[in-house]
Backbone as JSON Lines, residues from 0, in Angstrom:
{"i":0,"aa":"M","n":[113.26,87.89,118.21],"ca":[112.62,88.64,118.54],"c":[111.18,88.36,117.85]}
{"i":1,"aa":"K","n":[110.45,87.54,118.7],"ca":[109.39,86.8,118.07],"c":[107.94,87.19,118.07]}
{"i":2,"aa":"Y","n":[107.56,88.56,116.75],"ca":[105.79,89.19,117.16],"c":[105.29,88.12,116.05]}
{"i":3,"aa":"L","n":[103.61,89.33,116.9],"ca":[102.47,89.51,115.32],"c":[102.22,90.24,115.87]}
{"i":4,"aa":"C","n":[102.4,91.15,115.36],"ca":[100.94,92.42,115.19],"c":[101.29,93.05,114.17]}
{"i":5,"aa":"N","n":[99.4,92.14,113.87],"ca":[98.45,92.45,112.62],"c":[97.96,93.87,113.01]}
{"i":6,"aa":"Y","n":[97.73,95.31,111.55],"ca":[96.9,96.02,112.03],"c":[96.13,96.36,110.03]}
{"i":7,"aa":"H","n":[95.03,96.23,111.14],"ca":[93.52,96.74,109.71],"c":[93.48,98.51,109.61]}
{"i":8,"aa":"F","n":[94.34,98.81,108.72],"ca":[93.62,100.14,108.82],"c":[93.22,100.33,107.82]}
{"i":9,"aa":"V","n":[92.47,101.7,107.95],"ca":[90.9,102.26,106.77],"c":[91.21,103.9,107.25]}
{"i":10,"aa":"W","n":[91.32,104.29,105.96],"ca":[90.92,105.96,106.25],"c":[91.02,106.53,104.65]}
{"i":11,"aa":"V","n":[90.3,107.73,104.93],"ca":[89.21,108.62,103.89],"c":[89.98,109.25,103.58]}
{"i":12,"aa":"P","n":[89.81,109.87,102.06],"ca":[90.6,111.61,101.99],"c":[89.35,111.88,102.28]}
{"i":13,"aa":"K","n":[89.89,113.55,102.52],"ca":[88.69,114.64,102.89],"c":[87.81,114.64,103.2]}
{"i":14,"aa":"Y","n":[86.1,114.69,103.12],"ca":[85.9,115.07,102.29],"c":[84.41,113.95,102.05]}
{"i":15,"aa":"R","n":[85.22,112.88,101.89],"ca":[85.66,110.98,101.3],"c":[84.7,111.26,99.99]}
{"i":16,"aa":"R","n":[85.96,112.2,99.24],"ca":[86.31,112.93,97.6],"c":[86.37,111.3,97.58]}
{"i":17,"aa":"G","n":[85.77,111.02,96.07],"ca":[86.49,110.27,94.87],"c":[87.33,110.14,93.71]}
{"i":18,"aa":"I","n":[88.41,110.53,94.87],"ca":[90.04,111.11,93.89],"c":[91.13,109.81,93.45]}
{"i":19,"aa":"L","n":[90.98,108.78,94.83],"ca":[91.97,107.87,94.83],"c":[91.3,107.12,93.59]}
{"i":20,"aa":"I","n":[91.41,107.54,91.64],"ca":[91.8,106.95,91.37],"c":[92.57,106.51,89.64]}
{"i":21,"aa":"D","n":[93.26,105.84,89.19],"ca":[93.97,105.95,88.19],"c":[95.49,106.08,88.61]}
{"i":22,"aa":"E","n":[96.0,107.16,88.05],"ca":[97.28,107.44,88.82],"c":[98.03,107.75,90.15]}
{"i":23,"aa":"V","n":[96.24,107.84,90.6],"ca":[96.43,108.65,92.34],"c":[96.13,107.56,92.99]}
{"i":24,"aa":"A","n":[96.03,106.35,92.63],"ca":[95.32,105.43,93.04],"c":[97.18,104.47,93.39]}
{"i":25,"aa":"E","n":[97.72,104.61,91.75],"ca":[99.04,103.4,91.6],"c":[99.66,103.82,92.31]}
{"i":26,"aa":"Y","n":[99.92,105.6,92.64],"ca":[101.22,106.0,93.44],"c":[100.74,106.0,94.76]}
{"i":27,"aa":"T","n":[99.64,106.08,94.85],"ca":[99.84,106.13,96.13],"c":[99.82,104.31,96.61]}
{"i":28,"aa":"K","n":[99.76,103.33,95.94],"ca":[100.45,102.42,96.37],"c":[101.36,102.04,96.42]}
{"i":29,"aa":"E","n":[101.94,102.48,95.19],"ca":[103.45,102.98,95.57],"c":[104.28,103.28,97.02]}
{"i":30,"aa":"V","n":[103.93,104.53,96.78],"ca":[103.9,105.11,98.45],"c":[104.27,104.39,99.82]}
{"i":31,"aa":"L","n":[102.74,103.97,100.51],"ca":[102.24,102.97,101.09],"c":[103.17,101.57,101.47]}
{"i":32,"aa":"K","n":[103.75,101.39,99.61],"ca":[104.67,100.02,99.92],"c":[105.87,101.54,100.32]}
{"i":33,"aa":"S","n":[106.02,101.43,99.9],"ca":[107.83,101.78,100.16],"c":[108.12,102.76,101.89]}
{"i":34,"aa":"I","n":[106.35,103.47,102.53],"ca":[106.36,103.53,103.19],"c":[106.53,102.31,104.35]}
{"i":35,"aa":"A","n":[105.87,101.37,104.85],"ca":[105.71,100.32,105.0],"c":[107.7,99.67,104.99]}
{"i":36,"aa":"E","n":[107.62,99.31,104.27],"ca":[109.08,99.09,103.81],"c":[110.36,99.93,104.94]}
{"i":37,"aa":"E","n":[110.5,101.16,104.6],"ca":[110.97,102.17,105.69],"c":[110.77,101.78,106.37]}
{"i":38,"aa":"L","n":[109.58,101.0,106.98],"ca":[109.32,101.15,108.72],"c":[109.56,99.3,109.62]}
{"i":39,"aa":"G","n":[110.16,98.73,107.95],"ca":[110.29,97.36,108.12],"c":[108.39,96.58,108.02]}
{"i":40,"aa":"C","n":[107.56,97.1,107.65],"ca":[106.59,96.74,108.09],"c":[106.0,95.42,107.21]}
{"i":41,"aa":"E","n":[105.72,94.93,106.85],"ca":[105.39,93.42,105.37],"c":[103.44,94.3,105.56]}
{"i":42,"aa":"I","n":[102.95,94.66,104.12],"ca":[101.72,94.4,103.72],"c":[101.37,93.14,103.48]}
{"i":43,"aa":"M","n":[100.07,93.03,104.05],"ca":[99.42,91.11,103.78],"c":[98.37,92.18,102.87]}
{"i":44,"aa":"A","n":[97.93,93.18,102.72],"ca":[97.33,92.72,101.9],"c":[96.97,94.9,101.68]}
{"i":45,"aa":"L","n":[96.76,95.59,100.62],"ca":[95.98,96.88,100.51],"c":[95.56,96.5,99.02]}
{"i":46,"aa":"E","n":[94.77,98.22,99.46],"ca":[94.6,97.9,98.06],"c":[93.7,99.61,98.65]}
{"i":47,"aa":"V","n":[93.55,100.75,97.41],"ca":[93.24,102.04,97.83],"c":[91.81,102.42,96.49]}
{"i":48,"aa":"M","n":[91.39,102.68,97.04],"ca":[89.3,102.4,96.09],"c":[89.33,104.05,96.26]}
{"i":49,"aa":"P","n":[88.44,104.27,95.34],"ca":[88.14,106.29,95.55],"c":[87.82,106.28,96.29]}
{"i":50,"aa":"D","n":[87.31,106.61,96.88],"ca":[87.56,107.01,98.08],"c":[87.88,105.97,99.79]}
{"i":51,"aa":"H","n":[88.49,105.18,100.02],"ca":[89.41,105.88,101.13],"c":[90.07,104.52,100.92]}
{"i":52,"aa":"V","n":[90.89,104.24,102.05],"ca":[92.36,102.82,101.69],"c":[91.72,101.71,102.47]}
{"i":53,"aa":"H","n":[92.21,100.62,101.92],"ca":[92.32,99.39,103.85],"c":[93.91,99.13,103.55]}
{"i":54,"aa":"L","n":[94.16,98.92,105.29],"ca":[95.66,98.55,104.4],"c":[96.25,97.87,106.16]}
{"i":55,"aa":"F","n":[95.89,96.69,105.23],"ca":[96.83,95.58,106.54],"c":[98.23,94.58,106.2]}
{"i":56,"aa":"V","n":[98.5,94.77,107.94],"ca":[99.9,95.29,107.66],"c":[100.31,94.31,108.81]}
{"i":57,"aa":"K","n":[101.85,93.8,109.13],"ca":[102.04,93.06,109.89],"c":[103.02,94.24,110.56]}
{"i":58,"aa":"C","n":[104.12,94.67,111.57],"ca":[104.94,95.44,111.81],"c":[105.69,95.72,113.29]}
{"i":59,"aa":"P","n":[106.74,96.08,113.24],"ca":[107.15,95.53,114.39],"c":[106.75,95.69,116.09]}
{"i":60,"aa":"P","n":[106.76,95.5,117.22],"ca":[105.95,96.1,118.17],"c":[106.6,96.88,118.75]}
{"i":61,"aa":"R","n":[107.75,97.96,117.91],"ca":[107.79,98.89,118.78],"c":[106.92,100.37,118.33]}
{"i":62,"aa":"Y","n":[106.03,100.18,117.27],"ca":[105.24,100.85,116.55],"c":[104.08,100.69,117.17]}
{"i":63,"aa":"S","n":[103.25,102.05,118.28],"ca":[102.07,101.43,118.21],"c":[101.51,102.42,117.25]}
{"i":64,"aa":"P","n":[100.13,100.81,117.23],"ca":[98.21,101.34,116.18],"c":[98.91,102.85,115.39]}
{"i":65,"aa":"S","n":[98.6,104.19,116.39],"ca":[98.15,105.66,116.28],"c":[99.9,106.53,115.23]}
{"i":66,"aa":"Y","n":[101.08,105.39,115.54],"ca":[102.05,105.53,115.99],"c":[101.76,105.34,114.03]}
{"i":67,"aa":"L","n":[101.37,104.52,113.44],"ca":[101.75,103.59,112.14],"c":[100.27,104.94,111.62]}
{"i":68,"aa":"A","n":[99.48,104.91,112.31],"ca":[97.77,105.55,111.04],"c":[98.53,106.91,110.58]}
{"i":69,"aa":"N","n":[99.22,107.57,111.62],"ca":[100.06,109.0,111.33],"c":[101.06,108.77,110.4]}
{"i":70,"aa":"Y","n":[101.94,108.14,111.3],"ca":[102.91,107.49,109.77],"c":[102.36,107.86,108.53]}
{"i":71,"aa":"F","n":[101.88,106.71,107.92],"ca":[101.47,106.69,106.88],"c":[100.38,107.9,106.1]}
{"i":72,"aa":"K","n":[99.7,108.04,106.94],"ca":[99.11,109.24,105.64],"c":[99.57,110.67,106.15]}
{"i":73,"aa":"G","n":[100.15,110.45,106.93],"ca":[101.04,111.84,107.34],"c":[101.98,111.85,105.55]}
{"i":74,"aa":"K","n":[102.63,110.82,106.01],"ca":[103.79,110.89,104.78],"c":[103.37,110.36,103.21]}
{"i":75,"aa":"S","n":[102.29,109.77,103.05],"ca":[101.0,109.24,102.1],"c":[100.83,110.3,101.54]}
{"i":76,"aa":"A","n":[100.63,111.69,102.25],"ca":[99.86,112.03,101.52],"c":[101.09,113.78,101.88]}
{"i":77,"aa":"R","n":[101.89,114.22,102.05],"ca":[102.76,114.98,101.55],"c":[102.84,114.47,100.39]}
{"i":78,"aa":"L","n":[103.73,113.24,99.92],"ca":[104.59,112.83,98.87],"c":[103.13,112.63,97.77]}
{"i":79,"aa":"V","n":[102.23,111.8,97.88],"ca":[100.91,112.11,97.1],"c":[100.75,113.03,96.6]}
{"i":80,"aa":"L","n":[99.61,114.28,97.67],"ca":[100.36,115.79,96.6],"c":[100.78,116.46,96.82]}
{"i":81,"aa":"K","n":[101.78,116.19,96.64],"ca":[103.25,117.22,96.45],"c":[103.41,115.84,94.71]}
{"i":82,"aa":"K","n":[102.78,115.16,94.53],"ca":[102.79,114.84,92.79],"c":[102.27,114.92,91.93]}
{"i":83,"aa":"F","n":[100.66,115.17,93.11],"ca":[99.43,115.94,92.3],"c":[98.35,117.12,92.67]}
{"i":84,"aa":"P","n":[99.15,118.44,92.35],"ca":[98.91,119.4,94.02],"c":[97.9,119.98,93.3]}
{"i":85,"aa":"D","n":[96.77,119.37,92.74],"ca":[95.45,119.78,92.39],"c":[94.28,118.81,92.97]}
{"i":86,"aa":"L","n":[95.03,117.88,93.78],"ca":[93.7,117.21,94.94],"c":[93.85,118.25,95.78]}
{"i":87,"aa":"R","n":[94.6,119.38,96.0],"ca":[93.67,119.97,96.78],"c":[92.31,121.1,96.89]}
{"i":88,"aa":"K","n":[92.73,120.59,95.74],"ca":[90.78,121.99,95.58],"c":[89.41,120.6,95.76]}
{"i":89,"aa":"Y","n":[90.29,119.44,94.97],"ca":[88.98,118.4,96.03],"c":[88.73,118.27,98.06]}
{"i":90,"aa":"T","n":[89.84,118.4,98.15],"ca":[90.18,117.74,99.65],"c":[90.49,119.61,100.97]}
{"i":91,"aa":"G","n":[90.31,121.13,100.26],"ca":[90.41,122.45,101.14],"c":[91.94,122.14,101.54]}
{"i":92,"aa":"G","n":[92.86,121.45,100.77],"ca":[94.13,121.91,100.72],"c":[94.57,120.06,102.34]}
{"i":93,"aa":"K","n":[93.98,119.23,102.24],"ca":[94.87,118.66,103.7],"c":[93.82,117.02,102.31]}
{"i":94,"aa":"L","n":[94.99,115.74,102.27],"ca":[94.37,114.95,101.59],"c":[93.36,114.11,102.19]}
{"i":95,"aa":"W","n":[93.7,114.0,103.61],"ca":[93.16,112.76,104.24],"c":[92.25,113.64,105.43]}
{"i":96,"aa":"T","n":[90.82,112.89,106.44],"ca":[90.77,113.08,107.37],"c":[91.82,113.33,108.51]}
{"i":97,"aa":"R","n":[90.61,113.7,109.61],"ca":[92.13,113.41,110.67],"c":[91.45,111.79,111.0]}
{"i":98,"aa":"S","n":[91.06,110.86,111.12],"ca":[89.86,110.08,112.03],"c":[90.68,108.52,110.73]}
{"i":99,"aa":"Y","n":[90.27,107.48,112.17],"ca":[91.06,107.01,110.56],"c":[89.75,105.31,111.67]}
{"i":100,"aa":"F","n":[90.19,104.19,111.11],"ca":[89.89,102.77,111.62],"c":[91.07,102.62,111.78]}
{"i":101,"aa":"V","n":[91.54,101.56,112.87],"ca":[92.03,100.41,112.49],"c":[91.73,99.21,114.12]}
{"i":102,"aa":"S","n":[91.59,97.9,113.91],"ca":[92.17,96.87,114.15],"c":[93.21,96.56,114.4]}
{"i":103,"aa":"T","n":[92.62,95.28,115.57],"ca":[93.8,93.87,115.73],"c":[93.76,92.58,114.82]}
{"i":104,"aa":"A","n":[94.61,92.12,114.62],"ca":[93.78,91.07,113.68],"c":[94.98,90.01,114.65]}
{"i":105,"aa":"G","n":[95.06,88.53,115.55],"ca":[95.71,87.95,115.31],"c":[96.02,86.9,114.74]}
{"i":106,"aa":"N","n":[96.77,85.32,113.85],"ca":[96.85,85.19,113.02],"c":[95.76,85.02,112.26]}
{"i":107,"aa":"V","n":[94.67,83.91,113.46],"ca":[93.29,83.22,113.3],"c":[93.27,83.94,111.07]}
{"i":108,"aa":"S","n":[92.61,85.74,112.4],"ca":[91.42,86.72,111.59],"c":[92.53,87.34,110.52]}
{"i":109,"aa":"S","n":[93.69,86.95,110.32],"ca":[94.58,87.13,109.21],"c":[93.98,87.66,108.05]}
{"i":110,"aa":"E","n":[94.45,86.13,107.44],"ca":[93.56,85.61,106.0],"c":[91.94,85.96,105.73]}
{"i":111,"aa":"T","n":[91.1,85.77,106.94],"ca":[89.76,86.63,106.31],"c":[89.43,88.27,106.81]}
{"i":112,"aa":"I","n":[91.1,89.24,106.96],"ca":[90.82,90.35,106.9],"c":[91.06,90.42,105.47]}
{"i":113,"aa":"R","n":[91.29,89.43,104.52],"ca":[92.76,89.62,103.52],"c":[91.78,89.7,102.71]}
{"i":114,"aa":"K","n":[90.9,87.95,102.85],"ca":[89.55,88.18,101.72],"c":[88.84,89.07,102.06]}
{"i":115,"aa":"Y","n":[87.89,89.64,102.87],"ca":[87.47,90.17,103.39],"c":[87.4,91.5,102.24]}
{"i":116,"aa":"I","n":[89.31,92.36,101.98],"ca":[89.7,93.67,101.38],"c":[89.44,93.26,99.95]}
{"i":117,"aa":"E","n":[90.19,91.82,100.1],"ca":[89.16,91.2,98.2],"c":[87.85,91.43,97.61]}
{"i":118,"aa":"E","n":[87.59,91.05,98.55],"ca":[86.1,91.24,98.53],"c":[85.65,92.07,97.48]}
{"i":119,"aa":"R","n":[86.11,92.99,99.1],"ca":[85.2,94.8,98.83],"c":[85.35,95.42,98.12]}
{"i":120,"aa":"W","n":[86.92,94.94,96.82],"ca":[87.38,96.08,95.74],"c":[86.43,95.14,94.85]}
{"i":121,"aa":"V","n":[86.26,93.76,94.56],"ca":[85.1,93.45,93.72],"c":[83.95,93.96,93.89]}
{"i":122,"aa":"K","n":[83.12,93.7,94.73],"ca":[81.76,94.12,94.68],"c":[81.87,95.24,95.19]}
{"i":123,"aa":"E","n":[82.72,96.57,95.21],"ca":[82.96,98.21,94.92],"c":[82.78,98.45,93.77]}
{"i":124,"aa":"G","n":[83.86,97.75,93.34],"ca":[84.37,97.66,91.63],"c":[82.89,97.74,90.74]}
{"i":125,"aa":"E","n":[82.28,96.12,90.85],"ca":[81.03,96.06,90.01],"c":[79.92,97.3,90.69]}
{"i":126,"aa":"E","n":[79.96,98.61,91.4],"ca":[78.94,99.12,91.42],"c":[79.22,100.27,90.02]}
{"i":127,"aa":"D","n":[79.76,100.54,89.7],"ca":[80.47,101.53,88.75],"c":[79.25,101.27,87.75]}
């Protein structure tokens, strides 16, 4: 089967707290990579910013975008909060907000999205 299902997801911690830093950010990346592998998805770009996550993935068409968003957010929240239980006091017990952004991307704009995510990292890193 041939397919091209690329999705750009963005989601934020509860109250948009800037808690995704240092070892929390690194662990969150590891967790998201393992979830992608479990689902048979290929990560095209991934950035964990202090107050949001960008995930650009190519996934099999058997998964709907809403399923993917909820699976990535749900499983990552459980694993991250298990490893860093102190985060609960900043987020009211839940790691992520209920909402998320998703857009689909064809082959032509995949590179554009990847560059955007990388450039956001540089721009937001400069604001510190």
